[in-house]
C-alpha positions as CSV (number, residue, x, y, z in Angstrom):
1,M,58.8,130.1,100.0
2,Y,62.2,131.9,100.7
3,D,63.0,130.8,104.7
4,P,66.4,132.1,105.5
5,E,66.4,129.2,108.2
6,R,66.7,126.8,105.2
7,G,69.7,127.9,104.0
8,K,70.9,130.9,101.9
9,D,69.6,128.8,98.2
10,S,67.3,126.3,99.2
11,D,64.3,128.0,97.5
12,F,66.5,126.6,94.5
13,N,68.4,123.9,95.6
14,G,65.8,122.2,97.8
15,V,63.0,122.3,95.2
16,A,60.6,118.9,94.6
17,A,59.1,118.6,90.8
18,A,56.4,117.6,92.6
19,D,55.7,121.1,94.2
20,V,56.5,123.4,91.6
21,E,53.1,124.1,90.3
22,A,51.9,124.6,93.7
23,D,54.6,127.3,94.6
24,F,54.3,128.9,91.3
25,R,50.4,129.6,91.8
26,R,51.3,130.8,95.5
27,L,54.2,133.0,93.8
28,Q,51.6,134.3,91.2
29,G,49.1,135.0,94.7
30,E,52.1,136.8,96.6
31,W,52.2,138.9,92.9
32,R,48.5,139.8,93.2
33,R,48.4,141.0,96.8
34,A,51.4,143.2,96.1
35,D,49.8,144.7,93.1
36,T,46.8,145.4,95.4
37,A,49.0,146.7,98.1
38,V,50.3,149.3,95.9
39,A,47.3,150.1,93.4
40,D,46.4,153.2,95.0
41,M,49.6,155.0,95.4
42,D,50.5,157.5,93.2
43,S,53.6,156.6,90.5
44,D,55.9,159.0,92.3
45,H,55.2,157.3,96.2
46,T,58.6,156.6,98.2
47,S,58.7,154.1,101.4
48,A,61.0,154.1,103.8
49,A,60.6,150.6,103.9
50,R,64.2,148.3,103.3
51,P,64.9,144.7,102.9
52,T,66.5,142.9,105.8
53,R,67.5,139.7,106.1
54,R,64.5,138.5,108.2
55,G,62.2,141.1,106.4
56,W,61.2,144.6,105.8
57,S,62.2,147.4,108.3
58,T,60.2,150.9,108.3
59,S,63.0,152.2,111.2
60,T,65.0,154.5,109.8
């Protein structure tokens, strides 16, 4: 999916119709893993993590 080395909008502009179903299943898998990762967290939980151009950073 998103790869900064392929360009800012490559995840939209570089889509091949034949890949859409597999890519969407992969996205749904990412959602499930994210839900699992936070399932035991309190709804008031905060995190110091923030998005960066290369992923997530937990440094302050």
